[in-house]
C-alpha positions in Angstrom: -25.9 1.6 -29.0 -27.0 3.3 -25.8 -30.5 4.5 -25.6 -31.4 8.3 -25.8 -32.1 8.4 -22.1 -28.8 6.8 -21.1 -27.0 9.1 -23.4 -29.0 12.1 -21.8 -28.1 10.9 -18.1 -24.6 10.5 -18.8 -24.3 14.1 -20.3 -25.8 15.5 -17.5 -23.8 13.7 -15.2 -20.6 14.8 -16.8 -21.7 18.4 -16.7 -22.3 18.1 -13.0 -18.9 16.8 -12.8 -17.4 19.6 -14.9 -19.1 22.1 -12.5 -17.3 20.5 -9.4 -13.7 20.5 -11.0 -14.2 24.1 -12.3 -15.1 25.1 -8.7 -12.0 23.3 -7.4 -9.7 24.8 -9.9 -10.8 28.5 -8.7 -10.3 27.5 -5.1 -7.2 26.0 -5.8 -6.1 29.1 -7.8 -7.1 31.6 -4.8 -5.2 29.3 -2.4 -2.1 28.9 -4.5 -1.6 32.6 -4.2 -1.3 32.6 -0.7 0.7 29.3 -0.6 3.2 30.5 -3.1 3.7 33.8 -1.4 4.5 32.2 1.9 6.8 29.4 0.3 9.0 32.0 -1.6 9.2 34.1 1.6 10.5 31.0 3.6 13.0 30.2 0.9 15.9 32.7 1.9 16.2 32.1 5.4 16.1 28.5 5.1 18.7 28.3 2.7 21.0 30.7 4.1 20.7 28.9 7.8 21.3 25.6 6.0 24.5 27.2 4.4 25.4 28.7 7.9 25.0 25.4 9.5 27.0 23.5 7.1 29.8 26.2 7.0 30.0 26.1 10.9 29.7 22.3 11.0 32.6 22.0 8.9 34.9 24.1 11.1 33.8 22.4 14.3 36.4 19.6 15.5 34.2 16.4 15.7 34.9 14.8 18.9 33.2 13.1 21.7 31.8 16.5 23.2 30.2 17.3 19.5 26.7 17.3 18.9 25.5 14.1 17.6 23.5 16.2 15.0 26.8 17.1 13.6 29.0 14.0 14.8 26.4 11.3 13.7 26.2 8.2 15.6 29.3 6.8 13.9 27.4 4.5 11.4 25.1 4.8 8.4 23.5 1.5 8.7 19.8 2.7 9.4 18.3 5.3 7.2 14.9 7.1 8.2 13.1 8.3 4.9 10.8 11.4 6.0 8.3 11.6 3.2 5.9 14.9 3.1 2.8 14.3 1.0 -0.4 15.8 1.2 -3.7 15.0 3.3 -6.0 15.3 0.3 -6.2 13.7 -3.2 -7.1 15.0 -6.7 -3.7 16.9 -7.0 -2.4 15.3 -10.2 0.9 13.6 -9.9 2.0 15.8 -7.1 1.9 12.9 -4.5 3.0 10.2 -6.7 6.1 12.1 -7.9 7.4 12.6 -4.1 6.5 8.8 -3.3 8.4 7.8 -6.5 11.5 9.5 -5.4 11.4 8.3 -1.9 11.0 4.7 -3.4 14.0 5.2 -5.7 16.2 6.3 -2.7 15.0 3.6 -0.7 15.6 0.6 -3.3 19.2 2.1 -3.7 19.7 2.0 0.0 18.5 -1.3 0.4 20.5 -2.6 -2.5 23.5 -1.1 -0.6 22.7 -3.3 2.5 20.9 -0.5 4.4 18.1 -0.9 6.8 15.2 1.8 5.6 12.6 3.0 7.5 9.9 5.5 6.7 8.3 8.5 8.5 5.4 9.9 6.7 4.1 13.3 6.9 0.5 13.2 5.3 -1.6 10.2 4.4 -1.6 10.2 0.5 1.7 8.1 0.6 0.9 5.5 3.0 -1.1 3.2 0.9 1.8 2.6 -1.8 4.9 2.6 0.8 2.8 0.2 3.1 2.1 -2.0 0.2 5.8 -1.8 -1.2 7.7 -1.9 1.9 5.3 -3.9 4.6 6.3 -3.1 8.3 8.8 -0.2 7.7 6.8 2.7 8.3 7.6 4.0 12.0 5.1 6.6 12.3 2.6 8.8 10.4 1.8 12.5 11.2 -2.0 13.2 10.6 -2.2 16.8 9.4 -5.9 16.9 8.3 -6.8 19.3 11.0 -4.5 21.9 9.8 -5.8 24.6 7.5 -2.6 26.6 7.4 0.7 25.2 8.0 2.4 26.9 10.9 6.1 27.0 12.3 4.9 25.1 15.6 3.7 22.1 13.4 7.0 21.6 11.9 8.6 22.2 15.5 6.7 19.4 16.7 7.8 17.0 14.0 11.2 18.1 14.5 11.4 17.3 18.1 9.8 14.2 17.5 12.8 13.2 15.1 15.4 14.3 17.3 14.1 12.4 20.2 14.0 9.3 18.1 17.5 10.2 16.7 18.9 10.4 20.4 17.1 7.2 21.4 19.1 5.5 18.7 16.2 4.5 16.2 18.1 5.7 13.0 21.5 6.9 11.9 20.6 9.2 8.9 17.4 11.1 7.9 16.5 12.2 4.5 13.5 14.6 3.8 11.4 14.2 0.5 9.1 17.1 -0.7 8.1 18.9 -3.7 9.8 22.1 -4.3 7.4 24.7 -6.2 8.5 26.0 -9.3 5.1 27.1 -11.1 1.8 25.8 -11.1 2.9 23.4 -14.0 6.3 22.4 -12.4 6.7 20.8 -8.9 10.2 19.2 -8.3 10.5 16.2 -6.1 13.4 17.1 -3.9 15.6 15.1 -1.5 17.4 16.6 1.4 19.7 15.1 4.1 18.1 16.2 7.4 20.1 14.6 10.1 23.0 14.8 10.9 23.9 17.9 9.2 25.8 17.8 6.0 29.1 19.3 6.0 29.8 22.1 3.4 32.5 21.1 0.6 35.5 23.1 0.9 35.4 24.1 -3.0 31.7 25.6 -2.1 33.2 27.3 1.0 36.0 28.9 -0.9 33.8 30.1 -3.8 31.0 31.5 -1.4 33.6 33.5 0.3 32.7 32.1 3.8 36.5 30.6 4.2 37.5 34.1 5.9 38.6 34.0 9.4 35.6 34.7 11.6 35.4 34.9 15.5 32.2 33.6 17.1 31.0 34.7 20.6 30.0 32.4 21.9 32.1 29.6 20.5 31.0 27.4 17.3 29.9 24.3 19.5 27.8 26.4 21.6 26.2 28.2 18.6 25.4 25.0 16.8 23.9 23.4 19.9 21.4 26.3 20.1 20.9 26.5 16.1 21.0 22.7 15.0 17.4 21.7 16.2 16.1 25.1 15.0 17.7 24.4 11.4 15.8 21.1 11.4 12.5 22.7 12.2 13.3 25.3 9.8 14.0 22.9 7.0 10.9 20.8 7.7 8.5 24.1 7.9 10.1 25.3 4.5 9.3 21.7 3.2 5.7 22.1 4.4 5.3 25.4 2.8 6.7 24.2 -0.5 4.5 21.1 -0.3 1.5 23.4 0.3 2.2 25.5 -2.8 3.1 22.6 -4.9 -0.2 20.6 -4.1 -2.7 23.6 -4.5 -0.7 24.3 -8.1 -0.9 20.6 -9.1 -4.4 20.5 -8.2 -5.2 23.6 -10.1 -3.6 22.3 -13.3 -5.3 18.8 -12.7 -8.9 20.4 -12.3 -8.1 22.6 -15.4 -7.5 19.7 -17.4 -10.2 17.8 -16.1 -12.6 20.5 -17.0 -11.4 20.6 -20.5 -11.8 17.0 -20.9 -15.4 17.0 -19.5 -16.4 19.7 -22.1 -14.7 17.5 -24.8 -17.1 14.6 -23.3 -20.0 16.8 -23.4 -19.6 17.7 -27.1 -18.9 14.1 -28.1 -21.9 12.7 -26.1 -24.2 15.8 -27.6 -23.1 14.8 -31.0 -23.7 11.2 -30.3 -27.2 12.0 -28.7 -28.2 14.2 -31.7 -27.4 11.4 -34.1 -29.2 8.8 -32.1 -32.4 11.1 -31.7 -32.3 12.0 -35.3 -32.0 8.4 -36.4 -35.0 7.6 -34.1 -37.0 10.4 -35.8 -36.0 9.1 -39.2 -37.0 5.6 -38.3 -40.6 6.5 -37.1 -41.2 8.5 -40.4 -40.3 5.7 -42.4 -42.7 3.4 -40.6 -45.5 5.9 -40.9 -44.9 6.2 -44.4 -44.8 2.6 -45.1 -47.9 2.1 -42.9 -49.7 4.7 -45.0 -48.6 3.2 -48.2 -49.6 -0.4 -47.3 -53.3 1.2 -46.8 
């Protein structure tokens, strides 16, 4: 049985931890409101732009002069998995779920005989991926200096990805991030980033975009201008969704940790009181026995 001093010290230690987790929960809740508003505000534009790009790409004649961001490289042998995680931990299963989704996709591609590489945004996924896929990480983007994600951050990543694509480093790029649903639910999401996926014919007809539309300038010119921007926008959206998901997951995790610390404090208090009472009773018995012996 632990001594009274050890029980008291442990209870005080848990109380200090509880104060920290409670403060972290309040900070995460404050940051969550701003991050959630930014993520929800960015969804309509990103989703509509992706639909327009897919619709335009399906109407363009893919030929020698077509943009490689639509036509592709003519092969799907080399796949680049862009895995967006956080720079900090203590966020529950947020990073684990994203990495698990990327691992599942990577294992499936490897089973199909594809060559898989990883491009990491954030450092929390590096340990697992480097251990399970040694030598497969081509680059890691450090965002530890970024306080609030901006479009310029996504633009820099998109330019690097496009440059690597044009240099022939990979054929297909997939983006992995967590879509924010609520503080309790963050949904791991996979999105094909490069080349732009074509819109299915059934979806095009159902959305009403199959009507005859004349573009000025032509579709190829529009796509050449908007395709790189679309990649940056999709990355920016993923970063905003991740920021909201991270704070929601951290708030939930710290709330659970605070509750668990409270339960542990109660158990330690009961154990401390019982041990203290047992020690007092033992001392009284020894005193009475000594008095009777006299």
